[in-house]
C-alpha positions in Angstrom: 0.0 0.0 0.0 1.1 3.5 -0.8 0.5 6.2 1.8 0.8 9.8 0.8 0.3 12.8 3.0 0.4 16.4 1.8 0.3 19.5 3.9 -0.4 22.6 1.9 -0.3 26.0 3.4 -1.8 28.9 1.4 -3.3 32.0 2.9 -2.9 30.5 6.3 -5.3 27.6 5.6 -4.0 24.0 5.8 -5.4 21.3 3.6 -4.4 17.7 4.4 -4.9 15.0 1.7 -4.3 11.4 2.7 -4.6 8.5 0.4 -3.8 4.7 0.3 -4.3 4.3 -3.5 -2.1 3.4 -6.4 0.3 5.5 -8.4 -2.3 7.0 -10.7 -3.9 8.8 -7.7 -0.5 10.1 -6.7 0.0 11.4 -10.2 -3.5 13.0 -10.1 -2.6 14.7 -6.8 0.7 16.0 -8.3 -1.1 17.5 -11.3 -3.9 18.9 -9.1 -1.2 20.6 -6.8 0.6 22.0 -9.9 -2.6 23.4 -11.3 -3.8 24.8 -7.9 -0.4 26.2 -6.9 1.6 26.9 -10.1 5.1 28.2 -9.8 5.9 31.5 -11.3 8.4 31.3 -14.1 11.8 32.5 -13.2 13.0 35.6 -14.9 16.7 35.9 -15.6 17.8 39.5 -16.3 21.3 40.2 -17.7 23.7 41.6 -15.2 24.9 45.1 -15.9 28.6 45.7 -16.2 29.1 48.8 -14.0 32.7 49.0 -14.9 31.8 50.0 -18.5 28.4 51.6 -17.9 29.4 54.1 -15.2 32.0 56.8 -15.2 34.6 56.8 -12.5 32.8 59.4 -10.3 29.4 57.6 -10.8 31.0 54.3 -9.8 32.4 55.9 -6.6 29.0 57.5 -5.8 27.2 54.2 -6.2 29.7 51.8 -4.5 31.8 54.1 -2.3 34.9 52.5 -3.9 36.9 53.3 -6.9 37.1 50.8 -9.8 40.7 50.2 -9.0 39.9 49.4 -5.4 37.2 46.9 -6.5 39.6 45.2 -8.9 42.2 44.9 -6.1 39.7 43.4 -3.7 38.2 41.0 -6.2 41.7 39.8 -7.1 42.4 39.2 -3.4 39.2 37.2 -2.7 38.5 35.7 -6.1 39.1 32.1 -5.0 36.5 32.5 -2.2 33.7 34.0 -4.3 34.0 32.1 -7.6 30.7 30.9 -8.9 30.1 27.2 -9.5 28.0 27.9 -12.6 28.4 30.1 -15.7 24.7 30.8 -16.1 25.1 34.6 -15.7 28.5 35.0 -17.4 
């Protein structure tokens, strides 16, 4: 026997669904949950390159550091902050 228990919280209401049926009912519940509580699509925006977009004084106003200081700091800690993916490169 297959026992499935879902606790769904939406708008502070809890709905509990319990079933001891076969896989087709599990699939139905998965589809019903997806239709009832769909995920919003993720939106990936391109990252701006402030080194090229901002002038030196604009860069300092925004980040309180010069471009040279940021380059120096990034070079010092690059091994600690490197990304595991290249999705946004």
